[in-house]
Structure formats: C-alpha cells, structure tokens
KENUGU-750029 format. One record per residue: x, y, z of N, C-alpha, C in turn; residue in three letters. Coordinates in steps of 0.2 Angstrom, whole numbers, padded with zeros to 4 digits, always signed. Atoms other than C-alpha are relative to their C-alpha. Example, Ala and Ser with C-alpha at 12.3 -4.5 7.8 and 13.67 -1.06 7.14 Angstrom:
# residues 2
+0004-0006+0000+0062-0022+0039+0004+0006+0000ALA/-0004-0006-0001+0068-0005+0036-0004+0005+0003SER/
This chain:
# residues 378
+0002-0008+0001+0000+0001-0001+0004+0006+0000MET/-0004-0006-0002+0015+0012+0004+0003+0000-0008ILE/-0002-0001+0006+0022+0008-0012-0003+0004-0007CYS/+0006+0001+0002+0004+0009-0020+0001+0011-0001LEU/+0000-0006+0001+0004+0029-0015+0005+0004-0001PHE/-0006-0005+0004+0021+0033-0018+0001+0000-0006TYR/-0003+0001+0007+0020+0029-0036-0006+0005-0001THR/+0003-0005+0004+0003+0041-0037+0001+0005+0003LEU/-0004-0005+0000+0014+0053-0028+0004+0003-0007GLY/-0004-0001+0008+0025+0053-0044-0004+0001-0005LEU/+0005-0004+0007+0011+0054-0056-0001+0006+0003LEU/+0002-0005+0000+0005+0068-0047+0005+0006-0001MET/-0006-0004+0000+0024+0076-0047-0001+0000-0009LEU/-0002-0001+0008+0023+0073-0066-0004+0007-0001ALA/+0004-0005+0003+0009+0083-0068+0002+0007+0003GLY/+0000-0003-0004+0013+0095-0055+0007+0004-0006ILE/-0006-0003+0004+0032+0099-0065-0002+0001-0008THR/+0002-0004+0009+0022+0101-0083-0003+0008+0000TYR/+0005-0005-0001+0011+0115-0076+0006+0006+0006PHE/-0003-0005-0002+0027+0123-0064+0007-0001-0004VAL/-0006-0001+0005+0041+0127-0074+0006+0003+0005ARG/-0005-0004-0002+0051+0136-0064+0004-0002+0008ASP/-0002+0003-0004+0061+0128-0050+0001+0000+0007TRP/-0002+0000-0005+0061+0136-0037-0009+0001+0004VAL/+0006+0001-0001+0042+0137-0035-0002-0007+0000ARG/+0001+0008+0000+0042+0118-0042+0004-0002+0010LEU/-0002+0003-0005+0052+0115-0024-0003+0004+0004ALA/+0008+0000-0004+0039+0125-0014-0004-0006+0001LEU/+0006+0006+0001+0026+0115-0022+0001-0009+0002ALA/+0000+0005-0003+0033+0101-0017+0005-0003+0006THR/-0002+0004-0007+0039+0100+0000-0004+0004+0005SER/+0006-0004-0005+0028+0114+0010-0004-0007+0002LEU/+0004+0005-0004+0015+0098+0012+0000-0004+0004PRO/+0002+0004-0005+0023+0089+0020+0002+0003+0008PHE/+0000-0003-0007+0024+0100+0035-0005-0003+0002VAL/+0005+0002-0004+0008+0092+0037+0004-0009+0005LEU/-0002+0006-0001+0016+0077+0043+0003+0000+0008TYR/-0004-0001-0006+0023+0083+0059-0006+0000+0003TYR/+0005+0002-0004+0003+0082+0064-0002-0007+0001PHE/+0002+0010-0001+0004+0064+0064+0000-0002+0008TYR/-0003+0002-0010+0011+0063+0082-0008+0000+0003TRP/+0005-0003-0004-0008+0070+0088-0003-0005+0000PHE/+0005+0008-0001-0017+0053+0080+0001-0007-0001PHE/-0001+0006-0001-0006+0040+0077-0001-0004+0008LEU/-0002+0005-0004-0009+0026+0088+0005-0003+0001PRO/-0005+0004-0002+0005+0017+0098-0003-0008-0002GLU/+0001+0008+0000+0007+0000+0094-0001-0006+0006SER/+0003+0002-0009-0003-0011+0107+0007-0006+0001PRO/-0005+0006-0002+0011-0025+0105+0008+0004+0003ARG/-0005-0001-0004+0024-0012+0110+0000+0001+0006TRP/+0001-0003-0005+0016-0005+0123-0003-0006+0004LEU/+0000+0009-0004+0011-0025+0131+0007-0001+0002LEU/-0009+0003+0001+0030-0027+0128+0002+0006+0007ALA/-0003-0006-0003+0033-0011+0140-0006+0000+0006LYS/+0005+0001-0005+0018-0016+0153-0004+0007-0001GLY/+0006-0004+0000+0008-0002+0148-0009-0003-0002ARG/+0007+0005+0001-0010-0014+0148-0005+0005-0002PHE/+0007-0006+0002-0022+0001+0150-0001+0003-0008GLU/-0001-0004+0007-0016+0010+0135+0001-0006-0007GLU/+0003+0003+0009-0015-0002+0123-0005-0007+0000ALA/+0008+0001-0001-0033-0009+0130-0005+0006-0004SER/+0004-0005+0003-0038+0008+0124+0002-0001-0008THR/-0001-0001+0008-0029+0006+0107-0007-0005-0001VAL/+0003+0004+0004-0037-0010+0103-0007+0000+0002LEU/+0008-0004+0001-0055-0004+0109-0002+0003-0005GLU/+0001-0006+0006-0053+0010+0098+0002-0003-0008THR/+0000+0005+0006-0048-0003+0084-0003-0003-0002LEU/+0004+0008-0001-0062-0015+0087-0005+0006+0000ALA/+0002-0003+0001-0072-0001+0087-0002+0003-0008ARG/+0001+0000+0009-0069+0007+0068+0001-0005-0002VAL/+0003+0005+0006-0070-0010+0061-0007-0004+0002ASN/+0005+0001-0005-0085-0011+0072-0001-0009+0003LYS/-0002+0008-0004-0080-0026+0081-0002+0003+0006ARG/-0001-0002-0004-0082-0027+0098+0003-0006+0005GLU/-0003+0004-0004-0073-0034+0111-0001-0006+0006LEU/+0001+0002-0007-0077-0048+0121+0002+0001+0009PRO/+0000-0004-0007-0079-0043+0141+0008-0004+0003PRO/-0007+0007-0003-0065-0061+0146+0008+0004-0006SER/-0005-0002+0003-0054-0053+0131+0006+0003+0006PHE/-0005-0003-0003-0044-0040+0142+0002-0005+0006LYS/-0003+0006-0005-0043-0055+0157+0005-0003-0002GLN/-0005+0005+0005-0036-0065+0143+0007+0003-0001GLN/-0004-0004+0000-0025-0054+0139+0004+0003+0004LEU/-0006-0001-0008-0017-0047+0157+0002-0004+0001LYS/-0003+0005-0004-0016-0063+0161+0005-0003-0004GLN/-0004+0000+0003-0006-0067+0144+0007+0004+0003ARG/-0005-0006+0002+0005-0050+0146+0005-0003+0007MET/-0001+0000-0006+0008-0055+0163+0005-0006+0002LEU/-0004+0005+0000+0014-0072+0162+0006-0002-0004CYS/-0005-0002+0005+0025-0067+0148+0005+0004+0003LYS/-0005-0007-0002+0034-0053+0157+0007-0001+0001GLY/-0006+0001-0002+0046-0063+0164+0005-0006-0003ARG/+0000+0002+0006+0048-0075+0150+0003+0003-0007LEU/-0004-0006+0004+0053-0059+0139+0007+0003+0004SER/-0008-0001-0003+0067-0055+0150+0006-0002+0003GLU/-0004+0003-0001+0074-0070+0151+0003-0001-0007ASP/-0001+0004+0006+0072-0073+0132+0004+0007-0005ALA/-0003-0007+0004+0076-0054+0125+0006+0002+0003TYR/-0005-0003-0004+0087-0047+0139+0002+0008-0003GLY/-0002-0009+0004+0094-0029+0133-0001-0001-0005GLU/+0001-0001+0006+0092-0022+0120+0006+0001-0007THR/-0006+0002+0004+0103-0029+0106+0001+0008-0004PRO/-0004-0005+0004+0115-0018+0096+0001-0001-0006ARG/+0000+0001+0006+0120-0018+0080+0006-0007-0002CYS/-0006+0004-0001+0134-0029+0081-0006-0010+0000THR/+0006+0007+0002+0120-0044+0083-0003-0002-0005ALA/+0001+0002+0004+0117-0042+0066+0005-0006-0004LEU/-0006+0004+0002+0133-0052+0062+0003-0003+0005CYS/-0002+0003-0006+0136-0059+0078-0001-0010-0001ALA/+0000+0008+0001+0133-0079+0072-0001-0001-0008THR/-0002+0002+0008+0134-0087+0054-0005+0003-0004PRO/+0006-0002+0006+0118-0087+0045-0003+0006+0004ASN/+0001-0006-0002+0113-0072+0055+0006+0006-0004MET/-0003-0003+0005+0128-0064+0045-0001-0002-0007ARG/+0004+0003+0007+0123-0072+0029-0005+0003-0004LEU/+0007-0002+0003+0106-0066+0028+0002+0008+0000LYS/-0001-0011+0002+0110-0046+0032+0006+0000-0005THR/-0003-0004+0005+0124-0046+0020-0004-0002-0006VAL/+0002+0001+0004+0114-0053+0007-0007+0005-0002LEU/+0005-0006+0001+0099-0042+0011+0003+0006-0002ILE/-0002-0008+0001+0109-0027+0012+0002+0000-0008THR/-0004+0001+0008+0118-0032-0005-0010+0001-0006LEU/+0008-0001+0004+0099-0035-0013-0003+0007+0001ASN/+0002-0008-0001+0093-0020-0005+0005+0007-0004TRP/-0004-0003+0004+0107-0010-0012+0001+0002-0008PHE/+0004-0001+0008+0103-0016-0031-0007+0004-0001ALA/+0008-0004+0002+0085-0009-0028-0001+0006+0000ASN/-0001-0008-0001+0090+0007-0023+0003+0001-0006GLU/-0004-0004+0006+0103+0008-0038-0004+0001-0006VAL/+0003+0000+0007+0091+0002-0052-0007+0003+0000VAL/+0003-0003-0002+0077+0007-0045-0003+0008-0001TYR/-0003-0010-0002+0080+0026-0042+0003+0002-0006VAL/-0005-0003+0008+0093+0025-0057-0006-0002-0006GLY/+0005+0000+0005+0078+0021-0068-0004+0006-0002LEU/+0004-0004-0002+0067+0034-0061+0005+0008-0003SER/-0002-0005+0002+0080+0047-0064+0003+0003-0006TYR/-0002+0002+0004+0085+0042-0079-0005-0001-0008TYR/+0007+0001+0003+0065+0040-0088-0002+0005-0004GLY/+0002-0005+0006+0065+0058-0094+0004+0000-0005PRO/-0004-0003+0005+0079+0058-0104+0000-0004-0006SER/+0005+0006+0007+0070+0043-0117-0004+0003-0001LEU/+0005+0000+0004+0059+0046-0128-0001+0009-0002GLY/-0002-0006+0003+0054+0063-0138-0003+0006+0005ASP/+0004-0004-0005+0043+0072-0120+0003-0004+0006ASN/-0004+0005-0006+0054+0069-0105-0008+0003+0006GLU/+0007-0002-0006+0035+0074-0096-0003-0006-0001TYR/+0004+0006+0001+0027+0060-0105+0002-0007+0003VAL/-0003+0007-0002+0041+0047-0101+0001+0002+0008SER/+0001+0001-0005+0040+0052-0085-0005+0000+0004PHE/+0007+0002+0000+0023+0050-0083-0001-0008+0001PHE/+0003+0006+0004+0023+0033-0092+0006-0005+0007LEU/-0004+0006-0005+0039+0026-0079-0002+0000+0006SER/+0003+0000-0009+0029+0031-0063-0007-0006-0003SER/+0005+0008+0000+0012+0022-0071-0001-0006-0001ALA/-0001+0010+0000+0018+0006-0076+0002-0002+0006ILE/-0001+0003-0004+0023+0003-0060-0005-0003+0003GLU/+0007+0000-0001+0004+0002-0056-0003-0008-0001ILE/+0001+0006+0002-0001-0015-0063+0006-0003+0002PRO/-0003+0000-0001+0015-0019-0058+0000-0005+0008SER/-0002+0002-0008+0013-0020-0039-0010-0004+0000TYR/+0008+0004-0002-0007-0028-0042+0001-0007-0002LEU/-0003+0005+0000+0004-0041-0049+0004-0005+0003THR/-0006+0002-0006+0016-0044-0037-0004-0003+0006CYS/+0003+0003-0005+0003-0045-0024-0003-0008-0001TRP/+0002+0005+0002-0005-0060-0032+0006-0005-0001LEU/-0008+0002+0003+0014-0067-0035+0001-0002+0008MET/-0003+0000-0006+0018-0064-0016-0001-0006+0003MET/+0004+0007-0003+0003-0077-0009+0000-0004-0003ASP/+0001+0009+0003+0005-0091-0020+0007-0002-0003ARG/-0008+0005-0002+0024-0093-0023+0006+0000+0004TRP/-0005-0003-0004+0032-0083-0010+0004+0006+0000GLY/-0007-0005+0003+0046-0069-0009+0005-0001-0004ARG/-0005+0002+0002+0061-0078-0015+0001+0002-0007ARG/+0001+0001+0006+0058-0083-0032-0005+0005-0003TRP/+0002-0005+0003+0047-0068-0037+0004+0005-0001PRO/-0007-0004+0000+0062-0057-0031+0005+0000-0004LEU/-0006+0003+0007+0075-0066-0042-0003+0002-0006CYS/+0004+0000+0007+0063-0067-0056-0001+0009-0005LEU/+0002-0004-0001+0058-0049-0055+0007+0005-0001CYS/-0005-0002+0003+0075-0043-0054+0004-0002-0006MET/-0006+0003+0006+0084-0053-0067-0005+0001-0007ILE/+0005-0002+0005+0069-0048-0079+0001+0007-0004THR/-0004-0008+0001+0074-0030-0076+0006+0002-0003SER/-0006+0000+0003+0090-0033-0079+0002+0000-0006GLY/+0003+0002+0008+0086-0042-0096+0000+0006-0005ILE/+0004-0006+0002+0076-0027-0101+0005+0006-0002CYS/-0005-0006+0000+0092-0016-0096+0005+0000-0007CYS/-0008+0002+0002+0106-0026-0104-0003-0001-0008VAL/+0002-0002+0005+0094-0026-0120-0002+0005-0005VAL/+0000-0005+0002+0093-0011-0123+0007+0004-0005THR/-0007-0002+0001+0112-0010-0127+0000-0003-0009VAL/-0002+0005+0005+0110-0022-0143-0005+0006-0004PHE/+0007-0003+0004+0095-0009-0149+0005+0008-0004ILE/-0004-0008+0006+0100+0006-0163-0002+0005+0005PRO/+0002-0006-0006+0101+0023-0153-0005+0003-0005SER/+0007-0004+0002+0088+0030-0165-0005-0003+0000ASP/+0008+0002-0003+0075+0019-0160-0002+0002+0007SER/+0001-0002-0007+0072+0028-0146-0007-0003+0003VAL/+0005+0003-0001+0055+0022-0146-0005-0008+0004GLU/-0002+0006-0002+0059+0005-0144+0005-0001+0007LEU/-0002+0000-0007+0071+0007-0129-0005+0005+0003ILE/+0006-0002-0007+0057+0017-0121-0003-0006+0004LEU/+0003+0008-0003+0048+0001-0120+0005-0004+0004VAL/-0002+0010-0005+0060-0012-0113+0002+0005+0006PHE/-0005-0003-0007+0065+0004-0101-0007-0001+0005PHE/+0006-0001-0003+0046+0004-0095-0002-0006+0003LEU/+0003+0006-0001+0047-0016-0094+0002-0001+0006LEU/-0005+0001-0007+0063-0014-0082-0003+0003+0004ALA/+0002-0003-0005+0055-0002-0074-0005-0001+0003LYS/+0004+0005+0000+0040-0011-0071+0002-0006+0005SER/-0004+0007-0003+0049-0027-0065+0003+0004+0007ALA/-0005-0001-0005+0061-0018-0054-0005+0004+0008ILE/+0003-0005-0003+0047-0007-0045-0005-0007+0003ALA/+0004+0003-0002+0037-0025-0042+0008-0002+0006ALA/-0005+0001-0006+0054-0030-0033+0002+0003+0005SER/+0001-0005-0006+0056-0014-0023-0005-0003+0003PHE/+0005+0000-0005+0038-0018-0016+0002-0007+0002LEU/-0004+0008-0001+0046-0039-0013+0003+0004+0007ILE/-0006+0000-0003+0061-0032-0003+0001+0002+0008ILE/-0003-0003-0006+0054-0022+0010-0004-0005+0008TYR/+0003+0005-0003+0040-0037+0017+0007-0005+0003PRO/-0001+0006-0001+0052-0050+0015+0005+0001+0004PHE/-0006+0001-0004+0068-0043+0024-0005+0003+0009ALA/+0001-0002-0007+0058-0037+0040-0002-0007+0003GLY/+0001+0006-0005+0052-0057+0041+0004-0004-0002GLU/-0005+0003+0002+0069-0063+0037+0004+0002+0009LEU/-0005-0004-0007+0077-0052+0053-0005-0001+0006PHE/+0004+0002-0007+0070-0059+0071-0004+0007+0002PRO/+0002-0007-0005+0058-0043+0081+0003+0001+0004THR/-0006-0001-0004+0073-0042+0092+0002+0006-0005GLN/-0005-0003+0006+0084-0036+0076-0007+0003-0008LEU/+0003-0002+0005+0068-0030+0066+0002+0005-0004ARG/+0001-0008+0003+0067-0012+0065+0008+0001+0000GLY/-0007-0003+0001+0087-0010+0067+0003-0004-0007LEU/-0002+0002+0005+0090-0024+0053-0003+0004-0004GLY/+0002-0004+0006+0078-0015+0042+0005+0007-0001ILE/-0004-0006-0001+0087+0002+0047+0006+0000-0004GLY/-0009+0000+0001+0106-0004+0043-0003-0002-0007VAL/+0000+0002+0007+0099-0013+0028-0001+0006-0006SER/+0003-0006+0004+0091+0002+0019+0005+0007-0001ALA/-0006-0009+0000+0104+0017+0025+0006-0004-0006TYR/-0009+0005+0004+0119+0003+0017-0004+0001-0008ILE/+0002+0001+0008+0108+0002+0000-0002+0006+0000GLY/-0001-0007+0000+0104+0020+0002+0006+0006-0003GLY/-0009-0006+0001+0122+0025-0001-0001-0002-0008LEU/+0000+0000+0006+0118+0017-0017-0002+0007-0005GLY/+0002-0008+0003+0109+0035-0023+0006+0003-0002ARG/-0008-0005+0002+0127+0041-0022+0004+0001-0006ILE/-0004+0000+0006+0134+0034-0037-0007+0001-0006ILE/+0005-0001+0007+0117+0036-0049+0001+0004-0003ILE/-0002-0007+0004+0121+0055-0054+0006-0002-0005PRO/-0005+0000+0003+0137+0047-0060-0003-0005-0006PHE/+0003+0007+0004+0127+0032-0068+0000+0007-0006ILE/+0006-0005+0007+0116+0044-0078+0004+0004-0005THR/-0004-0006+0003+0130+0057-0082+0003-0005-0007PHE/-0003+0008+0008+0137+0040-0095-0005+0001-0005LEU/+0005+0000+0006+0122+0042-0104+0001+0006-0004GLY/-0002-0008+0004+0128+0061-0111+0003-0006-0006ALA/+0001+0003+0005+0137+0047-0122+0000-0005-0003GLU/+0006+0006+0002+0127+0031-0123-0004+0001+0002MET/+0007+0001-0005+0112+0032-0120-0001-0006+0003VAL/+0002+0007-0006+0111+0015-0115+0007-0001+0002ALA/-0003+0001-0004+0126+0014-0106-0003-0002+0009LEU/+0000-0001-0006+0120+0018-0090-0006-0005+0003PRO/+0005+0008+0000+0104+0003-0093+0003-0006+0001LEU/-0004+0007+0001+0117-0010-0095+0003+0000+0007LEU/-0001+0001-0006+0125-0006-0080-0004-0001+0005ILE/+0005+0002-0003+0110-0006-0071-0002-0008+0000MET/+0005+0007-0001+0102-0021-0078+0010-0003+0003GLY/-0006+0002-0004+0121-0030-0072-0001+0000+0007ILE/+0001+0001-0007+0117-0026-0055-0005-0004+0004ILE/+0006+0003-0003+0100-0030-0056-0001-0009+0000ALA/+0000+0008+0000+0103-0049-0062+0004-0002+0004VAL/-0004+0002-0005+0116-0050-0048-0005+0000+0005LEU/+0004+0000-0004+0107-0045-0038-0008-0004+0002GLY/+0006+0006+0001+0091-0058-0042+0003-0006+0002GLY/-0001+0006-0001+0104-0072-0042+0003+0002+0007LEU/+0002+0002-0009+0107-0071-0023-0002+0003+0004ILE/+0007+0002-0007+0092-0068-0018-0003-0006+0000SER/+0002+0008-0001+0089-0086-0021+0004-0002+0009LEU/-0003+0003-0004+0102-0090-0007-0007+0001+0006ARG/+0004-0002-0006+0088-0081+0005-0005-0006+0002LEU/+0005+0005-0003+0077-0092+0017-0007+0001-0005PRO/+0006-0005+0003+0059-0092+0009-0004-0001+0008GLU/+0003+0001-0009+0047-0086+0024-0010-0001-0001THR/+0008+0003-0001+0028-0091+0017-0001-0005+0003LEU/+0002+0007-0003+0019-0102+0027+0005-0001+0007HIS/-0003+0001-0004+0033-0100+0039-0002+0005+0009HIS/-0002-0006-0005+0033-0092+0057+0007+0003+0000ARG/-0007-0005-0002+0045-0077+0059+0002-0002+0005LEU/-0006+0002-0009+0059-0080+0073-0002+0009+0002PRO/-0002-0005-0006+0057-0069+0088+0004+0004+0004GLN/-0006-0004-0003+0072-0069+0096+0005-0003-0003THR/-0008-0001+0005+0092-0069+0090+0000-0008+0002LEU/+0001+0008+0002+0090-0089+0092-0002-0002-0005GLU/+0003+0001+0004+0078-0090+0082+0000+0000-0006GLU/-0001-0005+0004+0083-0077+0069+0006-0005-0003GLY/-0008+0003+0003+0101-0089+0067-0003-0006+0000GLU/+0003+0006+0002+0090-0105+0067-0002+0000-0007GLU/+0004-0001+0002+0079-0100+0054+0003+0000-0006PHE/-0003+0000+0005+0085-0105+0037+0007-0002+0000GLY/-0010+0002-0001+0103-0111+0043-0001-0009-0003LYS/-0001+0007+0005+0100-0130+0034-0002+0002-0006HIS/+0001-0001+0003+0097-0122+0019+0004-0006-0005PHE/-0003+0005+0004+0100-0136+0005-0003+0003-0007THR/+0002+0000+0009+0099-0135-0016-0005-0001+0001ILE/+0006+0001+0004+0083-0142-0016-0004+0007+0001GLN/+0007-0006-0005+0074-0127-0004+0003+0006-0006ASP/-0001-0005+0003+0085-0116-0018-0005-0003-0004CYS/+0002+0003+0009+0078-0126-0033-0009+0002+0002LEU/+0007+0002-0001+0059-0127-0025-0003+0006-0001ARG/+0004-0007+0003+0046-0112-0034-0005+0001+0004CYS/+0004-0002-0005+0032-0114-0024+0002-0003+0007VAL/-0002+0001-0007+0035-0116-0005-0004-0005+0004PRO/+0001+0005-0001+0032-0130+0004-0004+0003+0008LEU/+0000-0003-0007+0020-0128+0019+0001-0004+0006LYS/-0001+0009-0006+0026-0137+0036-0004+0001+0005PRO/+0001+0004-0005+0020-0147+0048-0004+0006+0006GLU/+0001-0003-0007+0020-0134+0063+0004+0004+0000SER/-0002-0007+0002+0024-0116+0063+0001+0003+0009SER/-0002-0003-0007+0026-0115+0084+0007-0001+0001THR/-0005+0000+0000+0041-0112+0092+0002+0001+0009SER/+0001-0001-0006+0046-0113+0110-0001+0008+0004ALA/+0001-0005-0001+0044-0094+0112-0007+0001+0002SER/+0007+0001+0000+0027-0097+0111-0005-0002+0005GLU/+0004+0002-0003+0024-0109+0124-0002+0005+0009ASP/+0000-0004-0004+0017-0099+0139-0006-0005+0005LEU/+0002+0004-0006+0011-0108+0155-0007+0005+0000GLU/+0006-0006-0003-0007-0100+0157-0005-0003+0006LEU/+0005+0004-0005-0017-0103+0172-0009+0000-0003GLU/+0008+0000+0002-0035-0109+0166-0002+0003+0002PRO/+0005-0005-0003-0049-0099+0168-0007-0004+0000ILE/+0003+0008+0000-0065-0107+0171-0005+0001-0007ASP/+0003-0002+0008-0073-0113+0155-0006+0002+0000SER/+0006-0005+0001-0091-0108+0160+0000+0006-0002GLU/-0002-0008-0002-0085-0089+0164+0003+0002-0008SER/-0006-0004+0008-0073-0090+0148-0004+0000-0007GLN/+0003+0000+0009-0081-0084+0129+0004-0002-0004GLU/-0003+0005+0008-0076-0092+0112+0001+0006-0001ASP/-0004-0008+0004-0062-0079+0107+0005-0002-0003THR/-0005+0002+0000-0048-0083+0098+0006-0002+0003PRO/-0005+0001-0004-0037-0078+0111+0000-0008+0004LEU/+0002+0005-0006-0045-0092+0124-0001-0005-0004GLY/+0000+0007+0003-0045-0105+0110+0006-0003-0001ARG/-0007+0001+0000-0027-0103+0108+0005-0002+0008SER/-0001+0003-0006-0025-0104+0126-0001-0006+0001ILE/+0003+0010-0003-0037-0120+0132+0007-0004-0005ARG/-0001+0005+0005-0028-0127+0116+0006-0001+0003ARG/-0007+0002-0002-0010-0125+0124+0000-0004+0007LYS/+0000+0005-0007-0017-0130+0142+0000-0007-0001ILE/+0003+0005+0001-0025-0145+0135+0005-0003-0002SER/-0008+0003+0003-0006-0151+0125+0003-0001+0008ILE/-0004-0001-0007+0002-0147+0142-0001-0006+0004GLN/+0003+0006-0005-0009-0159+0151+0002-0008-0002ARG/-0003+0005+0004-0005-0172+0138+0003-0002+0002LEU/-0008+0001+0002+0011-0172+0140+0004+0000+0006VAL/-0005+0000-0008+0015-0170+0160-0002-0005+0004LYS/+0003+0004-0006+0014-0184+0169+0006-0002+0004GLN/-0003+0003-0006+0021-0193+0185+0003-0007+0000THR/-0003+0009+0000+0033-0206+0188+0003-0001+0006SER/+0000+0002-0006+0036-0215+0203+0007-0006-0003ILE/-0004+0006+0002+0047-0230+0195+0006+0002+0002MET/-0006-0002+0002+0064-0230+0197+0004+0006+0001ASP/-0001-0007-0002+0067-0215+0207+0005+0000+0005THR/-0002+0002-0006+0081-0211+0218+0000+0003+0007PRO/+0003-0001-0003+0078-0209+0235+0007+0003+0006LYS/-0005-0004-0004+0086-0196+0247+0004-0002+0005ASP/-0004+0005-0007+0098-0199+0264-0005-0004+0004ALA/+0008+0004-0009+0080-0203+0276-0002-0003-0005ASP/+0004+0007+0002+0077-0216+0263-0011+0004-0005GLY/+0008-0002+0004+0061-0205+0254+0002-0001-0007ASN/-0001-0002+0008+0057-0206+0237+0000+0003-0002MET/-0001-0006+0001+0061-0192+0228-0005-0002-0008LYS/+0004-0002+0006+0045-0189+0213+0001+0005-0004ILE/-0005-0004+0004+0052-0182+0197-0009-0002-0006THR/+0005-0004+0006+0041-0174+0183+0004-0002-0007ASN/-0001+0002+0005+0045-0179+0166-0004+0002-0006TRP/+0003-0003+0004+0041-0172+0148+0000-0004-0007PHE/
C-alpha cells in the first residue's frame, strides 16, 4: 500500500512539473505539503504490541478498543482478562529471552544471521540503485521528457497488483529473483537496439521499471520477515541505510548516458541480475512462523539446501510453533470464559500440557532419609 501511494505521488509530481516550470516554485510546491506530517504525532496510535511489551496494559487496551470500534467489532468482556493474564505470564519469559536491547553487532554475531544480513543489504543496494536510477533516467528517453516520466511512474501500478498475487502464491524469494533478473535483462537488451530507435528503448525501459518496482515492493516485507523481532527495526534500518548509499553513485551512472544513451541501462542491468541471483540464497518465509528471538533468527534458514533453493512453490510446514510461544497460563473457568481466538489458543496449549505432563515414581532415587523422590518428565 505504501508503494502504491508512492507511485500516485510520482504521478502527481509529473503533473506538477508539467505546469510549474520554475525550479523555485517547484521546490516549494513539492516540499511545503510535507509539513503536515508533523501533525501525525497527535493522531497516530502507538503499537499495542509495544505497549504490552512495556507493561502499559491500559493504554494498549484503549488502542485495541479503538481499533475494534473503527472496524465495527466488539471485544468480548473476557478478552482483557485473558490478555492481561498472558502479558503477566509472558513478562518473565520476555526478560529472560530478550534481555538487553541488541546492538548492530548482533546482526553479524552468528554465521547464519551474518549471511542473511549481507545478502539482504546487497539486494537492497541493488534495488535502490536500479529503481532510483531508472526513475532519474526516464525523462531522458523518448521525445517528451514529461510524458516519459509519467509513463515510468504509471507502469508501476499494474506491477504492484501482479506482485501481490505472486507473493501469496509463490512466496517472496522466487518472485524477487525473477523480477530483478527480468528488469536486468530488459536493461541489457537496450544495448543491442540502435540508438535512433528511441521508442523501442523506451518500451524496454518501461518493462525494466515495472519489474524493478515489483522487486522493490517485495524487498520491504521480505527483509522484515527474515530479521527476528528483536532485530527487525534495527536490521531494516541498517540495510536500508547502506542500500540508500547506492543513490550516491546514481548521478555518475546517469551522466554516462551523455555519450551513450544505453550505457547506464547496461550498468543497472548487470547490477539487477546479480542482485536477483544472490536473492535465491535467502530462505523462504511464506507459511513459516517469523523468528522472534536471536536464537530463532539464527536457526531460521540455517539448514538451507539446494532443493530449497530450486523449489519454486514453497512448502507449508506441518507446525509453525516455537518454544518462545509456549506460555504456561492458568486456566480460566470454562463456564465464564467466552469463545475468543485468544481463549481458544490458551485452552489448546493447556490441553497439550496436560497430555504431555505425567508423574513417574518408578526407578526414582532416594534421598539421605530414604524418602522416594518424585520427578516429572515431559
């Protein structure tokens, strides 16, 4: 959705630049409206998950009630009780599991996390260079620079709609790879087109821009799903920052087009193909439970095989639970407990715990007084 609004903004920018030719007025017209973003602080609610993690239960309940009211839903009376009980039981576990706030060094502290961080950052760098580079280079193609810029922005809308369907069916890894390679091939093909065939170069340019726009749409959620919860914001920030450094070399790449119009497209095409190939090493996240802790982030995709790399349609795992979700909750009276998703999840975990916990007094050791020790096994 963010990428779609971004594309609509580019379409509006094409119209503004067509009517406002003075660069001073253009800068004011495209900059002053963003002052309204400062008023978001008074309207945007805080994340309920973050509030619960900080122990601010009442504020989280207020946000959840507002969300339910806006979506025309009603929270059951027992929902707050179950949520508060779950938060209290998870408090000690969260302290033990998460500990101190991780630093940037945690992204490269273990082998698997280090590999995924490097691959995500390189892929982000390739997407930034190609996407922004094609956006800057678009007006130099065709007979009308305003029409070329408008077409390079409008071509992204169908690619976003198609990409959403692909991600739900084929996951993230292969669509990301195919979109980047397709964009790179379309850029490289322009080298073999005569320089006087401006319209044909524009067509391949639009195909490349459409494919890399779809790739840029995938890399945001894909990176967020690969990083564990503890490092998700930090990991995305680091990768986006390093990838954004690629914008520094974009003006130099586009300047090469003054001598040969297809040379910048050749450079960006090679970068896109390389970025698409290295993305195949990243593990698939569709149908998988996202990692929460550093340990889960290290284990996720650790045993990656060539079969996993070549598998186009991701397999749905039989179980997506992990130890970090196993919370021992006190059962609530079934007669007073309402049927809610959270309640059903709690009752299912309690029933499983009752099945696996048994008492054994066979072959148990005795203490110094001769009393038999009773042990629990799972």
